[in-house]
N, C-alpha and C positions, 0 to 999 in steps of 0.2 A: 364693738367694744363700748363698754359702759364707761363714759368718761365723767359722770355726774358726781356732784359732791353730795354726801349725805349729812344731814344734820338733824339733831333731835330737837323737839319742840322747846326744850329749856334753853337751847342755845339762840333762839330766835327772839328778837325784841317783840313784845306784845303792842301791836296796833290796832285800830278800830277795823272791823270787817270791811273789806273792800265792797263797794256798792255801785249802783248804777246811777252816775251822776248826769245822765242825760234825760231830757224832757221828751217824752213821745206823745203821739195822739192819744194812745189808751190813758196815759197820765192826765192829759188835759181834761178828758171825759170825767175825771173824779173830782174836778174843782166844784166848789159850791155853785157857782154860776151857771155850770153846765149839766148839773144833775137834772136827769129827765131827758136829756139830748138823746136822739135815736140815729143809729147808724143804719141807713138804708142800703147803703152799697159800699164796696171797696175794703171789705173786712181784712183783707190782706196787707193793707197798707197801715193798720193800726200801730205798727212798730215805727212808722216814719218819725224822724226827729222834728221837733218844733223848737226853732230858734228865734222866731219872732211871730207877730201877730198884726194883721191890717185889715182894714175895712174896704170892702169892695163896694164902690159907689157908682161905677160905670160899667157898661158890658165890655168894651174894649180895654180890659185891665191887663191884657197879657204882656204889654210891653214893659210894665212896672212891677211886676210880681218877682219875688225872690225865691231862691231855693230854701226848702225847710220852712216855709212860711205858712201859718194858719190864717186862711182867709175867711171872714165872717160878712154875710151880707143879708139884706131883706130880699123879698121876691122881685123887687122893682128892676134892678139891673138884668134879672133874668126873663123879665117879662117884655121890656121895651128896649130896642136897640138905640143907636147913638142919635137917629133922626126921628125917634119917635115910633118907628114901625114895630109890630109885633114880632118877637122871635119865635121861630118855629122849632121843632124837636132837632132838626140838623144842627141849626145854630148852637143850641145848648149842649148837644154832643161834642160838636167840635170845640166848644169852649172847655169841657171837661178834659178832653184830650190835650188841648194846648197847655192847660194847667199842670197835668201829669208830666208832659214833656219838660216843663220848665222846673220840676222838682217841687212843686208846692206840696206842703205836708198834708193838708185836708181842706175841704171846702164846708163851711157851716152856714146853713140857710135858715132864716126865720120866715116861716111860711104864714099864710093867713091873709093879711090885707092885699097884697098884689098877686100872690101865687098860691092857690090852695094846695097844690101838690106838685111834686116834681115829675116830670115827664119819664116815660117807661125807657125812651132811647137815652136819655141822660144817666138813669141808673144803670143801665147795660153798659155804656161806656165806663162809668166810674168802676163797676166791678171788673171790667176787662183791663183797664189801666191800673187797678189796684189803688186808686185814689179815694180815701174815706170820703164819703158824701154824708154830712150829718144834719139833721132837722134840729134846730134849737127849740127849747121851750118858748112859749108866748112871753113868759115873765122874764127871760133873759135879757139882761141889758149889756150892749156892747161895752160901754165903759167898764162894766164890772168884769167882762171876760177878758178884756185887755188889761186891766189892772192885775187881776189874779194870775193871768199867764206870765206876765213880766215878773211879778213877784216870786213865783215858783222858779222861773229862770234864774233870777238873782240868787235865790236860796240855793239852787243846784250848783251854780258856778261858785259860790262862797264854799259850800261843802267840798267841791273839787279842789279849790286852792287851799283849804284847810288840810285835806288828806295829803296833798303834795308837800305842803310845808311840814307837816309832822313827819311824813316819810323822810324828807331831807334831814331833819334833825335827827331822827332815829338811826339813818344810815351813817350820819356824820359821828353819831355817839359811837356806832360799831367800829369805825376806823380809829377814833380817838382812843378807845378801851383795847385796842390790839386786833380788832377784826380785820379780815381780809377780803379779797375779792369773792371766794366762795361764799362766805356769810352774807355779803351784800347781795350776791344773786339769790341766794336762798330766801333772804328777807324780802326781796322784791316779788319772788315767785309765789310765796305763801300769801302775801297781801292781796295780789290781783289774780290769783289762780291762773298763772301763765307759765309757760317754759321759758326760761331765761338762758342766754348764752353770752360770755364775755370773751372775745379773741384779740389777738394782736391785729394791727391794721392790714397785715396780709392774710389774715385767717386762721392762725394757728389757734385752737381752743385752748384757752386758759382755765375756764371753769364754766359748769353747767349747773342748773337747779331746775326743779319742777318736773314735768313729764318729759325727761330728755328723749324717751323713745319716740314720742310723737314729733319732736323737732327733728330728730335724726333721721325720720322717715322721709322727710322733705327732699327733694332732688337739689339740695345747696351743699352738699359736701363732696369732696374728692375722695377717692378710695384711701387716701392717707389720713383722711380724718379732717383735712383743711375745710373751713367755712369759705364758700366762694363769696366774698365781700363784693366781688365786682359784679355779681349778678343781682345784688339787692340795693335799692337806692335808700338814701336817707329819708326817714318819715314813715307815715303809715301806708300799708299796701295790702293788697289781697295775697293770700298764699299763692304759690304757683299753680299752675293751670292743672286741674284734677285733684287738688287737695282742699280740704275745708278750712275755714278760718281766716285770720288776718295776721300780719307780721309787721312789726315795727322795728326800726333801726336807727340808732343815733351814734354819733362819734363820742369817744372818749378823750377829749383833749383837755390840755392844763399847760398854760404858759406858752401858747403856740405851738406845743408839741403834740403830735397826734400819737396817742398811746394805744388806740385800738378801737373796737365797735362794741356796742351793747345791744343785744337783740331780745325783743319779747315775742312770744307766738302763743296764740290761743287757737285751738282748733275746734272748740265748741261754742265760742261766742265771740262778738265783736270787741276790739280793743277800745276804739274811741279816743277823742281827743285828750281825755283826762289821763289815761294811761301813758299815751304818748309825752305828755307834759311831765309825768312823774318819772317816765324813763329817761327823760333828759336830765332831770335833777339827779337821779340815781348814778347816771353817768358822770356827772360832775364829782359826785362823792366816789365813784370808782377811780376817777382821774387822781384824786387825792390818795388814795391807796395805792395807785401805781407808782405815783411820785414818792411816797414813802418807801415802797419796795425797791425803787431804782436807787435811793439814796442809800439804804441799807446794803444793796447789791453791790453798789459801787465800791464801797469800802472793802467789802468781802472778796469782790473780784480783784480789786488791787492787790490784796495780800495774797490771794491765791495764785495771781498772774505772776507775782514777784517770785514766789516760791517755785512755780513750774518753770519760769524762765532759767532761774539759777540750777534746777535739776536738768533741764535740756542741755545746758553747756557745761555740765559736770562740777558745779560749784555749790552744791547743796549738802555736801558731806558725803559719808559712806553709803553704800546701797541699804544697809540696815536702818541708818538715820533717816534716809529719803523715804523708805517705805513707812517708818513710824510716823513721819510727818504728813505723808499722804493719807494714811489712816486717820490722824486727828482731823485732816480737813474733809473727811467723809467719802475719800477716794479709795477704791480698791485697786491696786496695782500688783496684786500677787499672782495674776493669771498671766498667761502668754498674752502679749499685746502687740499691736502695730502702732507706729507713730503715724499720723495723718495731718498733713500740712495743706490747707485750702487758702488760695491766694486770688483776690479780684484781678480779673484780666483787665489790663490797661488799655481798654479800646476806645474809652472817651474819659473826660475828666471827672473826678469825684463829684457826684450830684447829691442833691437832697430832695426829698419828696415834699410836695405841696403841704403846707400847714405842719411842717416837721422840722426839728433841728438835728434828727438823727440821720447819719450818713449811711451810705450803702455798706461800709464796713460794719457799722453798728448792726445792720439788719442781718448782714452775712453772719456775724458772731452769734445773734439771737437765734437764727435760723439752725445753725449747726448745734447750739446748746439744747435747744427744744426737741430736735430730732434724737440726738444722742440720750437725752434723759428719757425719752420714751422706749428706748431699747435698753439701755443700761444706765441707771440712775446713778451708779457709783463710779462711772468712767469720766475720767478729767477732759473738760472741754473748755479752753479759754481764748478768747479773742484778745489778740494784740494790735498794735498799731496798723500792720500790714499784713496780718495773716491769722488764721484760726487754727490752734493746735489741738488735737484730740488723741488721747491714748486709748484706743479702742481695743478691748478683748477680743481675741479671734485666734484662730489656728493658721498653719501655713496652708492647709488644704481649703479652708473657708475664707481666707482673707479677701480675695478677689470678689467673691459674692457678697459678703457683709459689707465692704466698703462701697461697691457700687450701688447697694441698696440704701445706705446712707446718703450718698451723693444724689441718687434720684430723688429721694424725698426733699432734701434742701432745695434742690433745682426745681422741684415742682411747684415753689411759691413764686415763680418767676413772673407770674401774670401780674403781681404787685409791682413790677418795675426793678426787681432785683437784678443787677449786672451778672453776667456769666462770671465763673470762677474756675480755676484749674486747681486740680487736686494731685498731690504727690504721696505715696505710700512706702513706708519703709519694710524692710525684712520683719517677720515676727521675731520678737526677742523674748527671752525667758528669764532674763536677769536685768535688774535695774542698772547693773554695771554697764550695760550696753546701751542705755537709754541715750546718752550723748551721740553715739555713732548712728543710731537708728534716726534721731533727729536730722542729723546731716544727711542721711540717705533721703528722707522725705523732702527736704529742702532742694537737694539735687533732682530729684524726681520731678517736682513741680515745675522747676526752671526748664529742666533738659525736656521734659514731656510737653511742655507748651511750644518750645521750639521744633520739635519733631511733629507733633500731631495738631498743633494749633491750639486755640483758646478752648476753654470749657471741657477739657478732657481730663480722664484719669490715667496717671502714670504710675507704675509700680516700679521700684528701684531694680528688681530682678529682672524686670523686662526691658531695660534700657539698652542692653547689648553693648556694642562698641561705643555708644554714646556716653556710657559711664566713664570710659577712659578719656574721650574726647573733653568731656566737661572738667576734667582735672586740670586741663590746660587753660589757665586763666589769661594768658597773654594773647589777646586777639590778634595782635599784629603778627605774632609767630604762626598762628593757623593761617592768616591769610598768606603769609609768605609760602607756607607749605602748600597751599592750593595753587598759588601762582606757579610755583616751581614744577608742579607734577602736571597741572591741566594747561599751563601756558595760555594761549590765547582763548581756550575754552572757559576760562575763570571770568572773562569779560562780562560786564553787565549790559548785555544787549540781546535781541531776540535771535539772532542767528547763533550765538553761542549757546543761549538756552536750549535751542532746538537740538544742537548737536549733543549737549549734556544729556538730553532725554533719550537720544538714540544711544549713547554710550551707557547709561544706567540701565537700559533695557537689555542691551547685549550682555552685561554682566549678569543681570537677573537670570537671562536665559543660558548662563554658562558659555557664552559665546557660540550658541547654536544659531547660525544664520537663519535657517529656515523657520525656526520657532520664533526668533526675534522678528523676522518680517511679517510674520502672522500678527503678533502682538502690536506692532506698530502700523498694521495695515499698509505695508509698503512692498513694493515688488522686489523679489529676490536680488535682481541685479542692481536695482537702485541702492539697496542696502550694503551690497558688496562695494559699490562705489564709495558710500559714506564711510565703510570701514577703512578703506584706503585713505580717505581724507582725514580721519580720526588718527590713523597711526602716523600720518605725516606731521601731525601737531604733537602727540603725546608719546610716541614710539609704538612698538610692536606688543601692544598689550595682549594680542590673542595668543602670543607664544611664551611670554614671560610672565610666570605667576607672581613674582615680586612686584613687577610694575603694575598687574592688575590689582594687588592688594593696595598699592599706594593710590592708584587711581579711584578705587572704590572708597577708600578713606577720605579722599579729597573731595569726592562727590558727596559724602555725608557731611563733611564740614561746610560745604556750600549749601546743603539743604538746611542745617542748623543755622547758619547765618541768614539765609532767606527767611526762616520762620521768625527769626528774632528781630 
């Protein structure tokens, strides 16, 4: 599915062309002081980055060299060892190997006075390790080389800071002029020739720009389209194994609130520190856009939520008035629909994520709204204080499959830490006049379903069976009195009573067929006959009295609901 946002060139702010703000060995060779330098070996390392320059004055230099350092030297440290002995080809070969292992960018040697030419073994090792081995012109001065390299480095870094600053001002201008996340992503993608993705903290994609196909080809997405944020670390990294290029990720954070992630991917070139720095600035601007969105959405959500709440309790007017108001809000409720209520399971106290003031209830609401929008953009879905209510268009024969699909996609984000939730579904209604009753059905389904099936399950009102009737009895003391009267000592809260209740329930499930029940319980036939006698001595002759069997069955269901709650 193509989730990318498309923009014309007129919609993009015009910025200077993105360039390479890093200094490589190849760039250094173009400096005036190094003109005429010859690359004897290690041509494969001409793309090595140069971040500093140093003079090699002693042969045992390995302990002091730094990665990405250009070393310049005369032939003296390559001719004589620390104690004045002559260095042989093996010593020089080992020196080149050690420099390469420590990430030195290149070794530049001025031959002539102490060393006429570099030995073949040294050249062979440099070629093998990809370490550029340069011969400097006789006229090259080390002070000039050092001065020009550092001048070039400062110029490159200044250019990088300049482009990052102008990018920041340009993106800020986009937001202030009414632009949004898609335009920010498109601007960044166009400037740096990368693929860009902005997603929520748990990976729901908000927008994409650039070559979305290349980014989507990476094994970093679920089948639902969720970006696997837990698999990508913050900062610059190589693409997943088997895929070319580099990937950079940064958090979108404002005011201590984690709003999401911004990702840049280049499959054909390296990103580098400059792009990462620019990505961090772009993420700051994206946080500003998200904050603006949230402020507007909060007002709209409050208005929409108040109206939906009134409609659910039957206080929003006539069905025609309610339908007209729904239409004004951009919601289509003219089709058959089911009311779906989702509630967090109270298995632990309300929690907040690190660097975030958003609660699990906020995340549940966002998850439902995002998933519902991908299926039916005009379907109402609103998060309230303790529940999320969705009016989802469906039909009687499709309701179970449709709602299970929605719940599966919302629950699929649980790797981000979201708590489990239970879902209740009403009957399908064909008129808004039935909306309050359908809402009551969904609320009943989520409460009773959690009691019967445990947390994290879906309960359809029509599938509750006798529990629908039991749920209408709000006086728990009366239900408890009923179970005590029918089950007597079997209603006790101890292991022996629970074991006998299991035997009794199995007998009822097997229509009091002793042979079938003994197989289900893995119990000897005579042992079960003995237990039946013990059960009938407590509750009465339930095997012969159908009315008593009904009462016992209801009492056991009440006990089960009590245990689950």
